[in-house]
N, C-alpha and C positions, 0 to 999 in steps of 0.2 A: 797578206796573211794575218797581220795583227788586227786589221779591221774585221776580217772574217771571225777571228776568235772573240773579238769584242762583241760582235753581233750575236754570236752564239751565247755569250754570257748574258747579254741583255734579254734574249729570248728565254733563257732558262729562268731568269728572275721573274719575267712576266708569267711564265707557266706556274711557277711556285706561288705567285700572288693569286692567280686564278684558282689554283687548288685550295689555297687557304680560304678564299671567299666561298667557294662551292662547299667546302667542308663545314663552314659556319652557317649555311643556309638551313632554315627550319624544315624539318621533315613534314610529310603530309599527315594530317590527322585522319584517324579512322572515322567510321560513321557514328559510333556511339557517343552520346553526350550524357554527362552526369550533372545533376543539379543538387547542390547543398543549400538547403533553406535555413538560414541563420536568423537570429533575432535582430540582425542589422541589415538583412537583405539577402538576396540569392546570389550564388556564385556558380556559374556553369563552366564545365571544362570537358575537353576531349582528350583522347589518348594517342600516343605514338606507338602503335603495335609493332612497327618495323624496327624501332629503335630499342625498345625494352619489352619484348613480348612476355617474359615471365613476370615482370613487375606489373604490367598492365593486367594480365590474367588474375594475379593475386589481389590487386586493389579492386578490380571490378567485381570479383567474387565477393569481397567484403561488402561492397556497395549493395550488390544483389541480395545479400543476406541481411541487410539492414544494420551492418556492423558499425557504421559511422553515426547512426541516429543517437542522439543525446550526448555525443562526444563534443569536444570543444577545441578552439584554438588557444593553446596555452601560451603562445609566444607571438607577439606582434612588435617587430622592430622596424620602425618607419624607414622606408627606402631600402630595406634589406629583405626580410621574410616575414610571412605570417605562417606559423607552423601548427599543423593539426596534431593533437596528442595521440599517442598510441592508444588504440581502442581498448586494450586490456585494462588500462588504468584511467582512461579519460572519460568513459561513459558514465552517466549518472544512473542508467538503467542496467540491471544485470544482463549478462549474455547467456544465450542458450548454448547447448553443447556444440552445435554445428558452427556457430559464430566463434566460439572459443577455440575450436580446433583450427580454424582458418587463421584466426588472429595470432596463434602461437607459432605459425610458420614463419620462416625467414626466406628471403629470396637472394639469389646470387647478384652481386653488384654488376649491373649492366651499364657500364660507363661508355660514353659516346663522345662525338665531336660537337654535339649540340650545345649551344651557349646558354649560360644562365643569365637570362634577361627578364624584365618584368613580365609576369603572367605565367612563367614556366613552372611546372610541377616537378619537384625534385625530392627523391626519397631521403628520409632521415636514416641515420645509422650510427653505430658506435665505431670504435677504431677498426674492428673487423670489417673489411669491405663487403662481406656477405651477410651482414647482420641486419639489413633492412627488414622491417616488419610491417607496420601499418601507419606509422607516423610519417608525414611528408610536409614539405614546405611549398608555399606559393610565393614566388619571387615578387618582391615589391620594388625592385630596381635591378640594375645590372650588377652581377657579382662574378667577374671573371676569375677570381681566386678559387671559385668552386668548380670551374670547368674541368671535366675529366675525373673528378673525385667523388661526385655524387650522381646517382642514376636519375637522369631526366626521363620522364615517361608521359608527359602531356603538357597542355597549356590551357589557361583560362580562355573561354570563347565569349562569355558574357559575364558582367558583374564587376567590371573595374571600378564602377562607382561604389560598390560595396566594399571593395578593398580600400578605397580612399577613406571611407567612413571608419574602417578598422584602424587605419593609420592615425586618425585624429583622436582616438580614445586615450584616456589617461593611462600611463604605464608605471611600472616600478622595475627596478633592476635587481635580479637575483643572480649573482655570479656573472656568467657570460650572457645570461638570458635577459631580454627586455620583455616583460610580461604585462598583459592588460590587468588593470585593477578590477574590471568587471568581467564576468564570465561571458565569452562569446560562444554560444551554444549552436551546434548543428541540430536544429529541431527535428528535421527529417531530410530524407534524400530520395531522389528518384532518377530514373534514366530513361532515355528514349533513343531511337535509331533515326538519324537524319535521312538515310536512304529510304526508309519506310515512309517517312513524311513526304519526301519528294515523290514517291510512287503514288501516294494518296492524292497529291496535288495534280500529278499527271493524269491519274484516273478520273478525277473530277473534271479536268479540262476536256478530256476525251469524251466523257459522257455528255458534256454541254455541246461539243461539236457534233456528236452523233445525233443528239436531239435536234439540233439546228438543221442538220442534213436531212433528217427524216421529215421535218416540217417542209423543207424546200422540195424534196421529192414528191410529197403529197400535193404541194401547191402546183408543181409542174404536171402531175398526173391529172389533177382536176382541170387544169387549163387545156391540156392536149387530149385527154380522154374523158370528157364530161359524161 
């Protein structure tokens, strides 16, 4: 009886461990990719639409509107975060009315079990959990103390070399923030759909195969029916 109870206890511990591991697994990225072109190189990232749908919708709309163009990274804390400024005050170019309306919106805090590790995108906010607007951080290292407290909505897919460059820039400390002494500008941004690109590649392969098949059919026709 004691052995059976002990076995059940061990099985329960194993199941809890598995649940913990599964909950920490990274979710699947959507098809959209966004590229920030900075004066130190490009940073490409994708979204987690199943984890933070409202956040993804808001940030992607700002990207489509060009809201992050001429904005900057106001914070670079090596091994911790590189943080994009709020577009309302971080851009060097004035905003149009549509950009301003979207930039003034806030999104509900979509907290999840996804872990804060290097490359993760995490929304900035004030004490109010629903105060996220347009500022967000790119994790430069693991930060488990942020887990479940800030909304994760995507991760970097290309450009870790650019993040490394940013970490090597000279900084100064202002209160709790470590800030670069030089402006890290998002010169421009664009986005594309990986699924569309895959379809284009498949279409190109199919065209080549059809062309090759047509050549072979014609060769056989000439051979058999001269």
